[in-house]
DRENLOSE-13919 format. One line per field, with one value per residue (C-alpha): x, z, y; residue in three letters. Coordinates in steps of 0.05 Angstrom, whole numbers. Layout:
# DRENLOSE-13919
u [X, ...]
w [Z, ...]
v [Y, ...]
residuo [ALA, ...]
END
This chain:
# DRENLOSE-13919
u [1651, 1731, 1758, 1770, 1705, 1691, 1678, 1660, 1593, 1541, 1470, 1410, 1345, 1277, 1301, 1237, 1206, 1206, 1266, 1305, 1292, 1324, 1387, 1397, 1392, 1435, 1488, 1493, 1510, 1565, 1597, 1587, 1561, 1495, 1456, 1375, 1346, 1267, 1216, 1173, 1192, 1183, 1258, 1289, 1236, 1263, 1332, 1329, 1304, 1365, 1425, 1429, 1503, 1527, 1465, 1438, 1367, 1346, 1279, 1302, 1238, 1298, 1251, 1287, 1363, 1380, 1352, 1390, 1460, 1451, 1433, 1492, 1533, 1497, 1524, 1584, 1596, 1575, 1592, 1653, 1664, 1609, 1631, 1572, 1506, 1442, 1380, 1321, 1266, 1203, 1139, 1099, 1023, 1014, 956, 928, 913, 958, 891, 879, 952, 955, 1004, 1027, 1031, 1071, 1117, 1125, 1140, 1199, 1228, 1222, 1249, 1288, 1314, 1329, 1373, 1413, 1415, 1439, 1509, 1513, 1537, 1573, 1592, 1656, 1680, 1685, 1726, 1777, 1778, 1787, 1735, 1656, 1599, 1527, 1470, 1409, 1335, 1313, 1250, 1227, 1179, 1230, 1231, 1164, 1121, 1056, 990, 968, 1041, 1067, 1104, 1128, 1151, 1179, 1228, 1251, 1264, 1310, 1339, 1379, 1416, 1424, 1471, 1503, 1523, 1549, 1594, 1627, 1640, 1663, 1683, 1765, 1763, 1747, 1676, 1616, 1550, 1500, 1426, 1389, 1313, 1276, 1204, 1148, 1190, 1159, 1152, 1091, 1062, 1055, 1039, 976, 946, 888, 908, 884, 927, 987, 978, 972, 1048, 1068, 1050, 1088, 1152, 1193, 1206, 1130, 1149, 1165, 1229, 1261, 1285, 1347, 1350, 1355, 1398, 1459, 1461, 1475, 1515, 1554, 1559, 1581, 1639, 1707, 1698, 1652, 1701, 1701, 1627, 1600, 1554, 1501, 1427, 1428, 1355, 1331, 1258, 1242, 1250, 1195, 1221, 1227, 1143, 1130, 1078, 1068, 1025, 1022]
w [387, 379, 391, 327, 320, 371, 366, 277, 265, 232, 194, 211, 157, 177, 252, 285, 264, 322, 280, 267, 342, 356, 320, 334, 420, 406, 369, 410, 463, 431, 424, 352, 334, 307, 250, 264, 194, 187, 158, 228, 275, 330, 307, 365, 423, 404, 390, 472, 504, 477, 484, 464, 473, 424, 369, 325, 298, 234, 202, 123, 59, 31, -28, -55, -68, -52, 21, 29, 15, 43, 111, 98, 101, 165, 198, 177, 208, 265, 279, 237, 173, 165, 173, 165, 133, 145, 99, 131, 112, 72, 72, 99, 97, 34, 24, -42, -97, -170, -203, -159, -143, -156, -209, -145, -90, -138, -149, -77, -60, -98, -89, -9, -13, -62, -96, -23, -14, -86, -55, 12, -26, -81, -44, 25, -12, -62, 8, 41, -10, -2, 72, 46, 107, 105, 123, 80, 98, 54, 97, 52, 76, 70, 20, -29, -31, -21, -55, -18, -31, -46, -33, -112, -85, -32, -44, -108, -89, -27, -92, -130, -63, -84, -144, -108, -57, -99, -155, -88, -61, -136, -143, -86, -52, -69, -22, 31, 32, 45, 21, 49, 51, 114, 99, 162, 174, 216, 274, 342, 326, 366, 301, 290, 364, 349, 295, 317, 355, 303, 247, 304, 307, 232, 222, 280, 250, 192, 222, 240, 311, 315, 336, 312, 307, 369, 347, 387, 341, 277, 321, 336, 272, 240, 294, 270, 200, 221, 249, 233, 242, 185, 146, 92, 83, 23, -29, 21, 28, 104, 119, 196, 189, 241, 184, 156, 79, 89, 78, 155, 115, 138, 100, 163]
v [693, 697, 757, 776, 793, 836, 905, 897, 922, 898, 922, 881, 902, 898, 889, 928, 854, 792, 758, 821, 841, 779, 783, 853, 836, 766, 804, 859, 824, 787, 854, 866, 948, 933, 983, 968, 993, 994, 1026, 1036, 1088, 1047, 1015, 1079, 1051, 974, 998, 1041, 972, 938, 965, 1046, 1043, 984, 999, 1051, 1049, 1086, 1092, 1069, 1065, 1001, 1012, 1068, 1058, 1128, 1124, 1052, 1093, 1147, 1110, 1065, 1133, 1142, 1082, 1086, 1150, 1133, 1063, 1047, 1006, 956, 880, 844, 849, 814, 827, 803, 849, 817, 829, 755, 778, 795, 744, 737, 673, 689, 706, 757, 780, 868, 896, 951, 891, 844, 902, 922, 855, 846, 916, 905, 827, 821, 896, 924, 859, 875, 954, 933, 885, 928, 988, 938, 883, 926, 964, 897, 866, 923, 910, 835, 824, 808, 775, 765, 734, 740, 714, 671, 630, 546, 581, 581, 509, 489, 551, 573, 578, 659, 690, 684, 746, 720, 642, 685, 734, 691, 638, 692, 704, 640, 675, 743, 695, 651, 700, 740, 694, 680, 748, 765, 705, 703, 781, 740, 758, 698, 709, 651, 645, 620, 596, 586, 546, 577, 616, 629, 714, 743, 750, 677, 668, 706, 661, 613, 551, 510, 536, 524, 462, 452, 477, 443, 377, 400, 399, 341, 360, 385, 454, 518, 541, 595, 659, 642, 584, 645, 693, 634, 606, 692, 691, 635, 653, 722, 690, 682, 606, 600, 633, 575, 570, 602, 611, 556, 549, 530, 502, 520, 495, 433, 385, 419, 398, 334, 319, 294, 250, 183, 132, 76]
residuo [UNK, UNK, UNK, UNK, UNK, UNK, UNK, UNK, UNK, UNK, UNK, UNK, UNK, UNK, UNK, UNK, UNK, UNK, UNK, UNK, UNK, UNK, UNK, UNK, UNK, UNK, UNK, UNK, UNK, UNK, UNK, UNK, UNK, UNK, UNK, UNK, UNK, UNK, UNK, UNK, UNK, UNK, UNK, UNK, UNK, UNK, UNK, UNK, UNK, UNK, UNK, UNK, UNK, UNK, UNK, UNK, UNK, UNK, UNK, UNK, UNK, UNK, UNK, UNK, UNK, UNK, UNK, UNK, UNK, UNK, UNK, UNK, UNK, UNK, UNK, UNK, UNK, UNK, UNK, UNK, UNK, UNK, UNK, UNK, UNK, UNK, UNK, UNK, UNK, UNK, UNK, UNK, UNK, UNK, UNK, UNK, UNK, UNK, UNK, UNK, UNK, UNK, UNK, UNK, UNK, UNK, UNK, UNK, UNK, UNK, UNK, UNK, UNK, UNK, UNK, UNK, UNK, UNK, UNK, UNK, UNK, UNK, UNK, UNK, UNK, UNK, UNK, UNK, UNK, UNK, UNK, UNK, UNK, UNK, UNK, UNK, UNK, UNK, UNK, UNK, UNK, UNK, UNK, UNK, UNK, UNK, UNK, UNK, UNK, UNK, UNK, UNK, UNK, UNK, UNK, UNK, UNK, UNK, UNK, UNK, UNK, UNK, UNK, UNK, UNK, UNK, UNK, UNK, UNK, UNK, UNK, UNK, UNK, UNK, UNK, UNK, UNK, UNK, UNK, UNK, UNK, UNK, UNK, UNK, UNK, UNK, UNK, UNK, UNK, UNK, UNK, UNK, UNK, UNK, UNK, UNK, UNK, UNK, UNK, UNK, UNK, UNK, UNK, UNK, UNK, UNK, UNK, UNK, UNK, UNK, UNK, UNK, UNK, UNK, UNK, UNK, UNK, UNK, UNK, UNK, UNK, UNK, UNK, UNK, UNK, UNK, UNK, UNK, UNK, UNK, UNK, UNK, UNK, UNK, UNK, UNK, UNK, UNK, UNK, UNK, UNK, UNK, UNK, UNK, UNK, UNK, UNK, UNK, UNK, UNK, UNK, UNK]
END
């Protein structure tokens, strides 16, 4: 990372998960101060294992806009103004076909995967604009393009993040704030690696590269988008899915 980006402060939501942990560790290693947010109290232990001089773990229910505003203030008071935001939190395991999706589960996915991203952006984007510099990254999913049977809430909310991304980019771009979405495919998180072997192999075959993505690959992309060098990239949807979207089916 270039010198002008050192010691900046970033907030990462869903920081207790596999990707969130990887992002937090990588950004801290690059000299960023990291506000790690998760609803799971284990976030405090995870932060200590990374580097407690560079990271600040905070437990927060991001479905509640008042809690979001309060936790942002706490991080600002401790780490300083926020320069970058990664809306990484998301519910992935709410499995139900459309006909059996319950109202409360649908509402919960909307709250975590979509509304929370809006709450963080509503608070932070104007402050970034006032400073004349900011980076916002929304972690969407390959499912936003392809749909995902039995996960109507996940696929729909991840697709809807595009509207959040493009509108934020349009409203704040002239003030030096960029906003982009990244669309990961299946990444080798502990959860994915715990799936039955036959399911893992089927998923790998759907990728042109024939493998899972690595958490580090997501982290490198996020770090670049947070850097000065990515200043002309905004309103973009960036696939990082090993070619999953290319429909790796052969008729030969």
